[in-house]
Legacy VTK file of the C-alpha trace (Angstrom):
# vtk DataFile Version 3.0
C-alpha trace
ASCII
DATASET POLYDATA
POINTS 146 float
0.312 -0.042 -0.096
2.841 2.534 0.804
5.705 2.850 -1.206
9.091 1.171 0.684
11.811 3.427 1.410
12.947 5.790 4.356
10.863 7.560 6.803
12.092 10.708 9.115
10.816 10.803 12.104
10.697 14.144 14.162
10.023 15.544 17.203
9.260 19.264 17.435
10.329 21.153 20.534
10.165 24.490 21.279
13.856 24.371 21.578
15.339 21.365 19.681
13.957 18.946 17.113
14.653 15.395 17.042
15.375 13.644 14.208
15.231 9.710 13.644
15.461 7.650 10.502
13.823 4.177 9.218
15.649 1.803 7.702
14.735 1.306 3.730
12.580 -1.613 4.186
10.863 0.619 6.897
11.259 -1.776 9.445
13.211 -0.098 12.629
13.568 3.448 13.550
16.857 4.768 14.401
18.328 8.131 16.266
19.490 10.551 13.655
20.554 13.808 14.838
19.083 17.068 17.272
18.558 19.767 15.388
18.811 23.603 16.890
15.234 25.183 16.684
15.810 28.555 15.463
12.403 30.094 14.615
14.239 33.454 12.674
16.024 32.104 10.459
14.469 28.455 10.003
17.978 26.912 9.664
16.218 23.576 11.031
13.786 23.391 8.099
16.166 23.789 5.827
18.117 21.140 7.826
15.660 18.569 7.560
15.189 19.236 3.792
18.848 18.380 3.407
18.334 15.062 5.121
15.304 14.090 2.899
17.864 14.799 0.154
21.122 13.097 1.462
19.161 10.229 2.882
16.172 9.829 -0.266
13.537 9.778 2.368
9.974 9.089 0.511
8.061 10.584 3.937
8.627 12.288 6.915
6.243 11.799 10.147
6.034 14.314 12.912
4.741 14.287 16.156
1.616 15.555 16.854
1.342 16.039 20.603
-2.033 15.524 22.237
-3.655 15.230 25.709
-3.867 12.665 27.630
-7.622 12.939 26.550
-6.587 12.789 22.980
-7.496 16.702 22.461
-5.532 18.986 21.046
-3.867 22.177 22.723
-1.204 24.260 22.558
1.614 22.088 21.805
-0.479 20.667 19.202
-1.185 23.646 16.895
2.641 24.622 17.421
3.654 21.102 15.656
0.970 21.998 12.845
2.370 25.070 12.370
5.623 23.879 11.853
4.408 21.101 9.434
2.967 23.721 7.407
6.367 26.045 7.049
8.376 22.285 7.048
5.745 21.611 3.665
7.348 24.346 1.769
10.789 22.884 2.133
9.880 19.693 0.865
8.653 17.923 -2.189
7.937 14.502 -0.096
4.478 13.966 1.965
4.432 14.590 5.607
2.257 12.626 8.015
1.372 13.301 11.467
1.371 10.694 14.085
0.169 10.958 17.962
2.885 11.586 19.911
1.096 11.098 22.918
4.344 9.966 26.437
6.532 9.613 23.327
9.302 11.940 25.312
7.924 9.824 28.932
8.571 6.765 27.150
12.052 7.744 25.564
12.919 8.912 29.115
12.051 6.222 30.732
14.365 3.895 28.541
17.217 6.035 28.126
16.745 6.079 32.437
16.834 2.326 32.646
19.983 2.216 30.450
21.811 4.407 32.684
22.004 7.945 30.676
21.317 10.768 32.788
21.792 14.608 33.102
23.278 16.122 30.474
23.889 13.385 28.563
20.231 12.258 28.621
18.747 15.892 27.342
20.788 15.891 24.631
19.530 12.676 23.013
15.921 13.136 24.692
14.950 14.817 21.287
16.094 11.906 19.254
14.752 8.938 21.113
11.872 10.804 21.020
11.976 11.423 17.464
12.131 7.380 17.553
9.716 6.413 19.830
6.957 8.408 17.033
8.514 7.146 13.651
8.588 3.179 15.313
4.883 4.130 16.776
3.845 4.753 12.721
6.033 2.466 11.770
4.310 -0.639 13.690
1.302 0.572 13.410
1.404 0.797 9.382
2.634 -2.873 9.517
-0.310 -3.916 11.928
-3.188 -2.115 9.891
-1.476 -3.923 6.466
-0.153 -0.707 4.937
3.295 -1.381 3.919
LINES 1 147
146 0 1 2 3 4 5 6 7 8 9 10 11 12 13 14 15 16 17 18 19 20 21 22 23 24 25 26 27 28 29 30 31 32 33 34 35 36 37 38 39 40 41 42 43 44 45 46 47 48 49 50 51 52 53 54 55 56 57 58 59 60 61 62 63 64 65 66 67 68 69 70 71 72 73 74 75 76 77 78 79 80 81 82 83 84 85 86 87 88 89 90 91 92 93 94 95 96 97 98 99 100 101 102 103 104 105 106 107 108 109 110 111 112 113 114 115 116 117 118 119 120 121 122 123 124 125 126 127 128 129 130 131 132 133 134 135 136 137 138 139 140 141 142 143 144 145
């Protein structure tokens, strides 16, 4: 149903943007990079566009932060606005995926591996992007997607 190829997972924060990449078969998401968010010059948007080209990405998956009750608040509105800006830089489709608890799950996983403090902050955004992308990939497989 969906085309084969790499997907890019994106966790949008107010300061940083975590990025994860899937394998070409769409089975496994791995951490890629954390970008500094720059609303003034949009350099993070350009860097994402460069990653899409460099890794021959066929689709981008951006986390949509919802409340535990499933509602969209200010964080979801900010993510949707980011996707609108990002769409102007990309020639591939962008999907939004529910990211409830992705940062919580990522933080717990890092803590269990003994990654704490400053080191944890430097990779938490990538880990959250992995959670977002892996959840999306898994849901596509179980629903009979790709």
